C-alpha positions in Angstrom: -6.0 -6.2 -5.6 -5.2 -9.5 -4.1 -5.5 -12.3 -6.7 -5.9 -15.8 -5.5 -4.8 -17.7 -8.6 -2.8 -17.3 -11.8 -6.1 -16.9 -13.7 -7.0 -13.9 -11.4 -3.6 -12.4 -11.9 -3.8 -12.7 -15.7 -7.3 -11.1 -15.6 -5.9 -8.2 -13.6 -3.1 -7.8 -16.2 -5.6 -7.8 -19.1 -7.9 -5.3 -17.4 -4.9 -3.0 -16.9 -3.4 -3.2 -20.4 -1.0 -0.4 -21.1 -1.2 0.8 -17.5 1.5 0.9 -14.8 1.1 -1.9 -12.2 2.9 -2.0 -8.9 3.3 -5.6 -7.9 4.2 -6.3 -4.3 5.2 -9.8 -3.4 4.1 -10.3 0.2 3.3 -13.0 2.8 0.2 -13.0 5.1 2.3 -13.6 8.2 4.8 -10.8 7.5 4.3 -7.7 9.6 6.2 -5.5 7.2 4.1 -6.8 4.3 0.9 -5.9 6.2 2.3 -2.4 6.8 3.1 -2.1 3.1 -0.4 -3.1 2.2 -1.8 -0.4 4.5 0.6 2.2 3.1 -0.3 1.3 -0.5 -4.0 1.6 0.3 -3.4 5.1 1.7 -1.7 6.3 -1.5 -4.0 4.6 -3.9 -6.2 7.6 -4.6 -3.1 9.8 -5.4 -2.3 7.4 -8.3 -5.9 6.5 -9.4 -6.2 5.9 -13.1 -2.4 5.8 -13.4 -1.3 2.9 -11.3 -2.9 -0.4 -10.3 -1.7 -1.9 -7.0 -1.5 -5.7 -6.9 -0.3 -7.8 -3.9 0.9 -11.3 -4.7 1.2 -13.7 -1.8 4.3 -15.7 -2.2 2.6 -18.8 -0.7 0.1 -18.7 -3.6 2.4 -17.4 -6.3 5.5 -19.4 -5.3 6.6 -20.1 -8.9 6.3 -16.4 -9.9 8.3 -15.4 -6.8 11.0 -18.0 -7.7 11.1 -16.8 -11.4 11.7 -13.2 -10.2 14.3 -14.1 -7.6 12.2 -12.9 -4.7 14.3 -13.7 -1.6 12.7 -11.3 0.9 9.2 -9.9 1.4 7.9 -7.4 0.8 9.5 -6.9 -2.6 7.9 -4.6 -5.2 8.3 -3.9 -8.9 6.6 -1.5 -11.2 5.6 -3.2 -14.4 3.6 -2.4 -17.6 1.5 -5.0 -19.3 1.0 -4.5 -23.0 0.3 -6.9 -25.9 0.5 -10.0 -23.6 4.0 -8.9 -22.5 5.2 -7.8 -19.1 7.8 -5.0 -19.1 9.6 -4.5 -15.8 9.7 -0.7 -15.4 11.6 -0.4 -12.2 14.3 -2.0 -10.1 13.4 -4.3 -7.3 12.3 -2.5 -4.2 13.0 -4.7 -1.2 11.5 -4.1 2.2 9.1 -1.5 3.5 10.4 1.5 1.6 7.5 4.0 1.0 9.7 6.9 -0.2 11.4 4.8 -2.8 8.0 3.5 -4.0 6.6 7.0 -4.3 9.7 8.3 -6.1 9.5 5.5 -8.7 5.8 6.1 -9.2 6.2 9.8 -9.4 9.1 9.6 -11.9 7.3 7.1 -14.1 4.0 9.0 -14.2 5.7 12.4 -14.7 7.9 11.0 -17.6 4.8 10.2 -19.7 
């Protein structure tokens, strides 16, 4: 999912209440970000009904990127949204790092 506004992002969070959400901060002009988007699309079915994948463009979500100390793109986090509260469930994953993303997703899903 690629929200275009804070309202869109909040709607995604609300639709995925109590579900794991992998947020990736990206930028449209970033080649590694585009590779990450393709990779996440390729693993989406493996994690269907368990993880929602959301790409946040740092040009649109500049304030959120600053609040979360996003210095490089792509940067990803696994979160959980519950009762109007975001819980950060993983460490920051900086760069194009598919193995680390899958390890975090697998560990989180298997720990439930």
